[in-house]
C-alpha positions as a LaTeX table, in Angstrom:
\begin{tabular}{lrrr}
\hline
Residue & $x$ (\AA) & $y$ (\AA) & $z$ (\AA) \\
\hline
Met1 & 86.08 & 150.92 & 153.70 \\
Ala2 & 84.45 & 147.19 & 154.37 \\
Lys3 & 85.12 & 144.30 & 151.41 \\
Asp4 & 83.32 & 143.03 & 149.24 \\
Pro5 & 80.97 & 138.95 & 150.62 \\
Ile6 & 82.68 & 136.67 & 149.49 \\
Tyr7 & 80.08 & 133.13 & 149.27 \\
Arg8 & 80.35 & 129.34 & 149.22 \\
Ile9 & 78.48 & 127.97 & 147.62 \\
Lys10 & 78.03 & 124.07 & 148.01 \\
Phe11 & 75.58 & 122.01 & 145.13 \\
Val12 & 75.51 & 118.94 & 143.56 \\
Asn13 & 76.84 & 117.81 & 139.94 \\
Gln14 & 76.20 & 114.33 & 137.77 \\
Asp15 & 76.76 & 112.93 & 141.14 \\
Glu16 & 78.85 & 115.38 & 142.74 \\
Val17 & 79.28 & 118.33 & 145.42 \\
Tyr18 & 80.21 & 120.88 & 143.98 \\
Glu19 & 82.26 & 123.57 & 146.21 \\
Ile20 & 83.47 & 127.29 & 144.74 \\
Tyr21 & 83.24 & 130.95 & 145.93 \\
Ala22 & 82.12 & 134.06 & 143.99 \\
Arg23 & 82.08 & 137.50 & 144.65 \\
Tyr24 & 78.12 & 137.71 & 143.60 \\
Ile25 & 74.43 & 135.53 & 143.84 \\
Tyr26 & 71.27 & 135.82 & 143.02 \\
Gln27 & 67.93 & 134.39 & 141.85 \\
Ser28 & 67.70 & 134.94 & 137.58 \\
Asp29 & 65.42 & 135.67 & 135.42 \\
Leu30 & 66.14 & 132.79 & 134.55 \\
Trp31 & 63.20 & 130.43 & 136.48 \\
Gly32 & 64.76 & 128.02 & 138.64 \\
Phe33 & 68.02 & 128.47 & 138.95 \\
Leu34 & 70.54 & 130.49 & 141.18 \\
Glu35 & 73.81 & 132.92 & 138.85 \\
Ile36 & 77.09 & 133.29 & 139.48 \\
Glu37 & 79.53 & 135.74 & 138.82 \\
Glu38 & 82.42 & 136.12 & 139.34 \\
Leu39 & 84.05 & 132.40 & 140.26 \\
Val40 & 87.82 & 132.83 & 143.09 \\
Phe41 & 89.59 & 130.40 & 142.90 \\
Gly42 & 92.14 & 130.10 & 145.55 \\
Ser43 & 96.51 & 131.74 & 145.40 \\
Gln44 & 98.43 & 131.03 & 143.01 \\
Thr45 & 101.54 & 131.52 & 145.24 \\
Gln46 & 100.04 & 128.09 & 146.94 \\
Val47 & 102.83 & 125.50 & 146.36 \\
Val48 & 100.20 & 122.50 & 147.17 \\
Val49 & 98.37 & 121.68 & 144.08 \\
Asp50 & 94.93 & 120.96 & 144.61 \\
Pro51 & 93.34 & 118.19 & 141.77 \\
Ser52 & 90.21 & 118.87 & 142.33 \\
Glu53 & 90.69 & 122.26 & 142.26 \\
Glu54 & 92.57 & 122.80 & 139.64 \\
Lys55 & 89.68 & 120.33 & 137.86 \\
Leu56 & 87.25 & 123.39 & 138.31 \\
Lys57 & 88.97 & 125.62 & 137.63 \\
Gln58 & 90.10 & 124.60 & 133.51 \\
Gln59 & 86.37 & 123.79 & 133.71 \\
Phe60 & 84.90 & 127.15 & 134.46 \\
Glu61 & 88.03 & 128.56 & 132.73 \\
Gly62 & 86.80 & 131.56 & 130.97 \\
Val63 & 83.25 & 131.07 & 132.45 \\
Glu64 & 81.75 & 134.56 & 132.98 \\
Arg65 & 78.42 & 133.80 & 133.96 \\
Ser66 & 77.36 & 130.39 & 135.41 \\
Tyr67 & 73.43 & 129.16 & 136.19 \\
Ile68 & 73.10 & 126.74 & 139.31 \\
Pro69 & 70.06 & 125.10 & 139.75 \\
Met70 & 68.21 & 125.27 & 142.73 \\
His71 & 67.30 & 122.26 & 143.06 \\
Ser72 & 71.08 & 121.18 & 143.38 \\
Val73 & 72.04 & 123.74 & 146.04 \\
Ile74 & 72.53 & 122.37 & 149.48 \\
Arg75 & 74.09 & 125.52 & 150.98 \\
Ile76 & 74.69 & 128.86 & 150.31 \\
Asp77 & 77.23 & 130.84 & 152.78 \\
Glu78 & 78.83 & 134.37 & 152.88 \\
Val79 & 82.04 & 133.98 & 154.42 \\
Thr80 & 85.17 & 136.55 & 154.90 \\
Gln81 & 87.76 & 134.80 & 153.00 \\
Glu82 & 87.72 & 132.01 & 149.62 \\
Gly83 & 88.41 & 128.50 & 150.69 \\
Val84 & 89.27 & 126.28 & 148.36 \\
Ala85 & 87.46 & 124.67 & 145.96 \\
Lys86 & 87.17 & 120.98 & 145.91 \\
Ile87 & 84.89 & 118.50 & 143.91 \\
Thr88 & 84.20 & 115.24 & 146.63 \\
Glu89 & 82.08 & 112.38 & 146.05 \\
Ala90 & 78.08 & 112.67 & 146.79 \\
Lys91 & 77.54 & 109.49 & 149.05 \\
Gly92 & 74.10 & 109.12 & 150.56 \\
Thr93 & 71.97 & 110.45 & 147.31 \\
Gly94 & 70.75 & 106.41 & 146.75 \\
Thr95 & 68.48 & 106.50 & 149.86 \\
Val96 & 66.88 & 109.65 & 148.20 \\
Ser97 & 63.87 & 109.11 & 145.89 \\
His98 & 63.14 & 111.88 & 143.93 \\
Phe99 & 60.28 & 113.90 & 143.59 \\
Pro100 & 58.23 & 112.28 & 140.67 \\
Met101 & 57.88 & 113.96 & 137.27 \\
Met102 & 55.32 & 114.18 & 135.43 \\
Pro103 & 55.78 & 111.82 & 131.78 \\
Pro104 & 55.58 & 113.55 & 128.17 \\
Arg105 & 52.76 & 114.43 & 126.82 \\
Asn106 & 52.63 & 112.89 & 123.51 \\
\hline
\end{tabular}
Protein backbone atom coordinates (compact mmCIF):
# COMPACT_ATOMS: atom_id res chain seq x y z
CA MET A 1 0.00 0.00 0.00
CA ALA A 2 1.36 3.45 -0.93
CA LYS A 3 2.27 5.91 1.82
CA ASP A 4 0.35 9.15 2.16
CA PRO A 5 2.19 12.00 0.48
CA ILE A 6 4.04 14.61 2.50
CA TYR A 7 4.11 18.22 1.37
CA ARG A 8 6.88 20.75 1.90
CA ILE A 9 5.41 24.25 2.18
CA LYS A 10 7.55 27.39 1.99
CA PHE A 11 5.92 30.67 2.89
CA VAL A 12 6.84 34.13 4.12
CA ASN A 13 5.88 35.17 7.64
CA GLN A 14 7.07 38.52 9.06
CA ASP A 15 10.26 38.82 6.97
CA GLU A 16 11.19 35.16 7.52
CA VAL A 17 10.77 32.15 5.26
CA TYR A 18 9.13 29.19 6.99
CA GLU A 19 9.65 25.71 5.59
CA ILE A 20 7.26 23.19 7.12
CA TYR A 21 6.04 19.70 6.28
CA ALA A 22 2.43 18.54 6.39
CA ARG A 23 0.39 15.51 5.41
CA TYR A 24 -2.66 17.42 4.12
CA ILE A 25 -2.96 20.72 2.27
CA TYR A 26 -5.93 22.12 0.42
CA GLN A 27 -7.70 25.33 -0.52
CA SER A 28 -9.70 26.66 2.39
CA ASP A 29 -13.34 27.68 2.44
CA LEU A 30 -11.90 30.84 3.96
CA TRP A 31 -11.26 32.84 0.78
CA GLY A 32 -7.58 33.45 -0.03
CA PHE A 33 -6.13 30.88 2.39
CA LEU A 34 -4.66 27.39 2.24
CA GLU A 35 -5.41 24.90 5.01
CA ILE A 36 -2.56 22.79 6.30
CA GLU A 37 -3.17 19.82 8.59
CA GLU A 38 -1.02 17.28 10.42
CA LEU A 39 2.30 19.07 10.54
CA VAL A 40 5.28 16.72 10.46
CA PHE A 41 8.50 17.42 12.35
CA GLY A 42 11.80 15.51 12.46
CA SER A 43 12.31 12.40 14.51
CA GLN A 44 12.73 12.75 18.28
CA THR A 45 15.69 10.34 18.11
CA GLN A 46 18.00 12.85 16.43
CA VAL A 47 21.01 13.81 18.53
CA VAL A 48 21.56 17.20 16.88
CA VAL A 49 18.75 19.65 17.57
CA ASP A 50 18.06 22.45 15.10
CA PRO A 51 16.97 25.60 17.01
CA SER A 52 14.73 26.83 14.17
CA GLU A 53 12.90 23.50 14.06
CA GLU A 54 12.43 23.64 17.84
CA LYS A 55 11.03 27.16 17.48
CA LEU A 56 8.56 25.91 14.85
CA LYS A 57 7.55 22.96 17.05
CA GLN A 58 6.79 25.34 19.91
CA GLN A 59 5.00 27.80 17.65
CA PHE A 60 2.73 25.12 16.14
CA GLU A 61 2.30 23.05 19.33
CA GLY A 62 -1.35 22.08 19.73
CA VAL A 63 -2.30 23.39 16.28
CA GLU A 64 -4.69 21.05 14.46
CA ARG A 65 -5.05 23.17 11.34
CA SER A 66 -3.21 26.25 10.09
CA TYR A 67 -4.48 28.79 7.57
CA ILE A 68 -1.77 30.34 5.39
CA PRO A 69 -2.53 33.31 3.12
CA MET A 70 -2.10 32.29 -0.51
CA HIS A 71 -0.10 35.43 -1.30
CA SER A 72 2.51 34.37 1.31
CA VAL A 73 3.18 30.96 -0.26
CA ILE A 74 6.44 30.67 -2.17
CA ARG A 75 6.32 27.01 -3.13
CA ILE A 76 4.62 23.68 -2.36
CA ASP A 77 6.34 20.38 -3.16
CA GLU A 78 5.16 16.80 -2.73
CA VAL A 79 8.10 14.90 -1.23
CA THR A 80 8.75 11.26 -0.35
CA GLN A 81 9.83 11.93 3.23
CA GLU A 82 9.89 14.83 5.66
CA GLY A 83 12.97 16.94 6.10
CA VAL A 84 13.98 19.44 8.74
CA ALA A 85 11.47 22.22 9.28
CA LYS A 86 13.27 25.54 9.45
CA ILE A 87 13.04 29.30 9.54
CA THR A 88 15.40 31.41 7.44
CA GLU A 89 15.74 35.13 6.90
CA ALA A 90 13.94 36.41 3.81
CA LYS A 91 16.67 38.00 1.70
CA GLY A 92 16.09 40.39 -1.14
CA THR A 93 12.58 41.41 -0.11
CA GLY A 94 13.61 45.05 0.13
CA THR A 95 13.46 45.49 -3.66
CA VAL A 96 9.93 44.14 -4.01
CA SER A 97 7.12 46.67 -4.15
CA HIS A 98 3.84 45.69 -2.55
CA PHE A 99 0.71 45.86 -4.63
CA PRO A 100 -1.06 49.15 -3.88
CA MET A 101 -3.99 48.82 -1.54
CA MET A 102 -7.14 50.90 -1.56
CA PRO A 103 -7.35 53.36 1.33
CA PRO A 104 -10.04 52.49 3.85
CA ARG A 105 -13.37 54.21 3.36
CA ASN A 106 -14.67 56.29 6.22
